[in-house]
N, C-alpha and C positions, 0 to 999 in steps of 0.2 A: 442491473449491472453486469449481466452475462455479456461475453464478447461475441459479437457476431459481423458479419460482413455485410454493408449496407450495398445499394443499386451502385453500379459504376459510373453512372451518368452525373456524379457529384463533381464539381470542378476539383482538379487535384490541388495541392497546397503550392504556395509560391516559393516553398524552401525545396521543392522537390528538385528541380533543377540543379541547385547548388549541392545537394547531397549526392546526386549522380554523378557530377563531375569530381567530387570529393573521393569518390568510391573508385571511378577511372584512375585517378592520380595515385592513391593509396595503393591500389592492386595493379597498376601498371596495364590496365585493359582499356585502352582508348576506346573499342568498338563495344564496350558494355551499354546495352539497352534495355528497354523495359519489353517483356513479351506481354503486350495488353496494357490496358488502362490500369492506374492502381484504384484500390478499392478501399473506401473508408471503413474502418472497424468501429462499431457502436458498443456503448457500455462504460465508457470512461467519464469520469466528472472533471477531471482536471488537465489531463494531457489529451490530445487528438492523436489517433493511429491510423495508419494506412498499409494495407497490405502492398507488398512489390513482387511480381514476378517477373524475373531476369531471364533475358535470352542470353545464355552463358557462352561466352567467348571460349575457346579451348584453353585449359590451364587456369581457368579462374576460381580460386578458393572460395567465393561466396556461396551460400546456399542458392538453390533456386528460387526459394521463395523466401521473403524476408519481411520485417514489419519496421515502417518509418515512425517514430515516435516523435510528438512535437510538442514543447513544453513552453508555456507563457512566461515561466521563470528560470533564466539563464542559472542564476545563483542555485535554485533547487535542483535544477537538471544537472549541474555540475557534479553536485553530490551526490544525486541518485545513480549517476552513471559511474562514478567511481566504487559506490558500494556494490553494485550489481556486476561491474566488470570483477571487482576484488572476490566476490564469493563465487562467481564463475570460475575464476582461476584456481580456486580451492575445489572444485569437481562438485560444488552445489548445483542441485537443479535448478537453474534459471536461464533464461536465452542469453545467449553469448553475444557481446555487442562488437560489430565489426568496425563501425566508425562513429564518431560523433562530433559535433561542434556546439559547445556551449558558451562562445564568445559574446561579449555585450556588444551587439549591434541591431540594425533594425530588423535583423529577421527573429524568428523565435528558435530557440535552442532546439537541436535535433539529434536523434541517434537511430543508427539501423543495426538491429538486431535480427536474430534467429526468428523464425515464426514457430509458435509454440502450439503442437497439436493437443486436442483436448478440449474438454467442457469444464467450467467451474463447477465446484462441488456442490453448488445448489441451483445449478442451471436449471432454468424453466419451472422452478417450484413457486405458485403461489400459496394461498393460504390452506385451499383445500387439498392440494397437492402434497404440502407438506404434513399434513394431519396424516394422509394417507400411507406415507413414508416414515411415520415418527419411529416404529419399531427400528427400522434399520438405521435412519438417522442417528437414533441414541445412542448407539456403539460405534459406526463406521466414523461418523463425522467427527467427533472430538477426539478419538484415538488417531485419525488421520492427521488432524491438526496438531495434535502434541507431538508425532513422529518429526512432522514438517519442523515444529518449533526446536526440538530437541536438536536435531540435526544441524540447525542454524547456528545453535547457541554453542555447538562444539568447535565451531570453526575457529582459526587463529583471527583474533581481531586487531594485532597490533599494525600490520602493513595497511590495512583499510583505516584505522584510525590516523595513521600519519599522513594519508592523503587527505582525509577529511580535515585534520588541523591545517594544512598547507592551504586549503580552499577556504578555510573560515578565520585564517589568522589564529588559529589556536583555541577557537571558540567552539568546537566541536563537541557534541555531548549534551548532557541534561543542563550544565551550566550555561551553556549557549542558547538552548531552548527556552530556560526559564527566564533568561534576559529578555528574549524576544517576546515571552508572553506579558512579562511587565511592563515593557514599551507598549504593548497593545492596547491594554486594558486601560493605559492613561488618557486615550483619545476616544474612550467608549464611555458614554454616559451611564454607567452601570455599576453603582457602588457595590452590590453584593459580590459581583463577579470579580472587582478588582480587591476586594478582602479576601475571597478565596485564592486568588493567584498569590497574593502577599504571604496568606498563611502556608500556603504549599512551599513558596519560596524558602521560608525560614524554618520548615521542619524537616528538610530533606536528609533521609537515611544515607547510610553508606552505599555506593555503587559498585561494591565488590559482592561477588564476582562480575567481571566486566565480560560482555559477550557482543556479537553482531547481532543486532535486533532490527527486527524487519519494521516494526511499528505500524502496521497496518495489514497484518495478518488475519484475513477473514476468509470464509469460502468462496468468496467470488475472485479473491486474488491467487487461488491455488487451482491450476488446472489439471485433470487428472485424466489419462488415457493408458488403458492395457496395464493398469494396477502400477504406473509410475505418475509421480506429482511433479509440476513444475509450478515455481513462485515467480510472481509478477508483481511490477510497482514497488519500487524502492523509495518512492519520494520521501516518506517519513522514517526512514533508516536511522538508526543511532548506534554508537558503541556505548553501552551501558548495561544496567543491571537487566537479567533476563525478565523481571517483572514486570519492565517497560513493555515486552510483548503480550505475557500472561494477562495484563490487566486489561489491556486492549481486546484481545480476543475473546475474553471472558464477557466482556461489555455488549461486543457485537453478536456472540451466541445467545447471551440471555434477553436480548432485545431485537430479534431480527427484524428487518423491515419487509414483512409479509403482508399481503394484502388479504385478509380473511373476514368472513362475515362477524359480526361483533358477538354472537353467541358461541362462537368457535373461539375466539380469542383467548379466553381464560384457559381452555385444553392447550392451546398452542403455548401460550406465555409459561404454563406451568413445566412443559415438557422443554421448552428452552432452556429454562433455569437448570433443568438436569442436565442439560446437554453440555451447558456451560461448566456446571459442577465437575462434571466427568472430564472435561479437559482438563480442569486443574489437576484432578486426582491422578489421572493418567500422567501427564507430565513430572508430578512430583514423585510418584512411583519409580521414575526411571532417572532423573536426574542426578547428579552426584553432588548436587548443591540445594538442599532444601531451602524453601522460602518459606519465611515466616508470613503470619498474617498483616502485622503491621507495615512491613515493607510493601507487600501486595496493595493494602488499602493505600499507602502513598502514591503509588505508581497509579492506581485506579483516579486517586484523585488528580494527577498531573495529566492523565489523559481526559478526564472531565474539563481541565483549563482549555486543553485545545479545542474540544468539541464545542463548550458553551461559548468561547471567544468566536470560533467561526461562525456560530448561529447568531451570535449578538453583532458582528459584523455584516451579514448579510442582511438582519432586519435595518440595521442604522443605514444601509446603502440601498434599501429597498430592492435587493436582488433575490428575495426569497423563491420566487416563481422561477428563476433561471437554475435553482437547486433542487425543484420538485424531484421527489423519489430518493434524495440523498438519506443515508442510514442515520444522520445525526438527528433527525427528526424523531426517529423511532427512539433512540436511546435519551434524549433529553428529559423526558418525565422522571427516569430513574436517578436523573443528576441532579435535578432542581434541589433535592433535601441538602445537597451540600452547601447551597447559597446561604443558607440560614447561619447567622453568627454561632 
């Protein structure tokens, strides 16, 4: 899941010309061109990303290097673009978006944003390297993620929520998410999963306090360089209770998708659970809004619905091979008990 540039001999995306033309119009720079071929960025599961190097004309406000992000779903792309732009406007460390097109047409939705320097917090770690780095990871990783979450949850959610409501006809937030999950399980032949979703939908706790939540906050979506952190990928963002983020991050930290020899897995898994628990403890120590265990457990179940629905859909459509390496497979065993009546 780390981000790395691939060879430049890959054919550029069909949307590139449209994006360049939009940038020329928006920034009134008709002579804007690329300085070399775009390079594909590897590491993503949903969106496709390319680095663009610009031959900048005089006075052009664009950075010399940017990222073109292409999304297969225009609705989700519009939501993530609104959230990313909104948090960037409030000074949160995420790439600033310079142009976007989320129209419903034959092209994929796209956005052009700043190129973020740095490496993911767990870049290049397999099971053995993770084991060697456990003393360092045990403190720096959960504490860094807790600080990233705390800073995000202190932003003003109202302006971003207004934009999301406009994009979703007022169904932004967990209510819309639950409606989506309920509709998805109706077409899956999985009775225990349908019962889990229905149980979660009927036991929802209060969503106060409300905050801007990332929804996919894990070590590979946070780039670190020179002591600074930059947060990427806002596809799963919501305006809801902070426990929405805490539950997801705890799940990913406790069940890391690391390739390790079988004899070492109990050691790594035990350390991973301690790291996940430290993340919660550090967050709780500094937040002005303590989160009770029942609320955290409900949002864990909500995140379980998301993960298990995705897995069930991939299996129903026989597309599991195309999702090989996805962290959902590592988390699944911990969620299966939730399917029991």
